C-alpha positions as CSV (number, residue, x, y, z in Angstrom):
1,M,9.8,6.6,-2.1
2,A,13.2,7.3,-2.5
3,Y,15.6,4.9,-4.5
4,D,17.8,3.2,-2.4
5,K,20.4,1.9,-4.7
6,A,22.2,-0.5,-2.0
7,K,19.0,-2.2,-1.1
8,F,18.5,-2.9,-4.7
9,K,21.8,-4.3,-5.2
10,E,21.1,-6.6,-2.1
11,E,17.9,-7.8,-3.3
12,C,19.5,-8.4,-6.7
13,D,22.4,-10.7,-5.2
14,R,19.6,-12.3,-3.1
15,R,17.7,-13.4,-6.1
16,R,20.9,-14.4,-7.9
17,N,22.3,-16.6,-4.7
18,E,18.8,-18.2,-4.4
19,N,18.9,-18.8,-8.5
20,L,15.9,-17.1,-8.8
21,I,16.5,-16.5,-12.6
22,V,14.5,-16.9,-15.9
23,K,16.4,-16.9,-18.8
24,G,15.8,-17.7,-22.8
25,N,12.9,-15.9,-25.3
26,T,11.2,-13.9,-22.6
27,Y,10.0,-11.2,-24.9
28,P,6.4,-12.6,-25.5
29,I,6.0,-12.5,-21.6
30,K,8.1,-9.8,-20.3
31,D,5.0,-7.7,-18.9
32,M,3.9,-10.9,-17.0
33,I,7.6,-11.0,-15.5
34,K,7.4,-7.5,-14.8
35,D,4.0,-7.9,-13.2
36,L,5.4,-10.9,-11.3
37,G,8.1,-8.6,-9.8
38,G,11.0,-9.7,-12.3
39,I,14.3,-7.4,-12.5
40,W,16.0,-7.1,-15.8
41,D,19.6,-8.3,-15.2
42,N,21.2,-6.6,-18.5
43,M,24.8,-7.6,-17.9
44,N,23.8,-11.3,-17.7
45,K,20.7,-11.0,-20.1
46,Q,18.2,-12.8,-17.7
47,W,15.5,-11.8,-15.3
48,L,15.5,-12.0,-11.5
49,M,12.5,-13.1,-9.9
50,P,11.4,-12.7,-6.1
51,D,10.5,-16.1,-5.5
52,Q,10.4,-19.7,-6.8
53,S,6.6,-19.7,-7.7
54,A,7.4,-16.7,-10.0
55,V,9.9,-18.4,-11.6
56,D,7.7,-21.6,-12.0
57,T,5.0,-19.4,-13.5
58,C,7.2,-18.3,-16.0
59,E,8.6,-21.3,-17.0
60,T,5.4,-22.9,-17.4
61,E,4.2,-20.0,-19.6
62,M,7.7,-20.1,-21.7
63,N,6.7,-24.0,-22.3
64,G,3.3,-23.0,-23.6
65,G,1.3,-24.2,-20.3
66,S,3.1,-27.7,-19.6
67,S,4.8,-28.5,-16.5
68,A,8.1,-26.4,-16.4
69,D,9.2,-28.3,-13.3
70,Q,9.9,-31.4,-15.0
71,S,11.7,-30.5,-17.7
72,T,13.9,-28.4,-15.3
73,Q,14.7,-31.3,-13.0
74,A,15.5,-33.2,-16.0
75,T,17.9,-30.6,-17.2
76,Q,19.8,-30.2,-14.2
77,A,20.0,-34.0,-13.6
78,Q,21.9,-34.7,-16.6
79,P,25.9,-34.2,-16.8
80,Q,27.5,-31.9,-19.3
81,P,30.0,-33.7,-21.4
């Protein structure tokens, strides 16, 4: 299968636009992220995930198995000073 640079860029842009991003200390779970279809965005130092369920799985794992959904919502709801 040939590598299609245009399709790859399009897929990365879709993931960025849909905010399917995982950041932080991801090194301990990088193999899991790759298995879930994550793409490393070296310029922004973040992973681009294929769908929201993959993002949720990674965030849960990074939080030691606790519900990442609640902590993410709480962070987004608070205004920045």
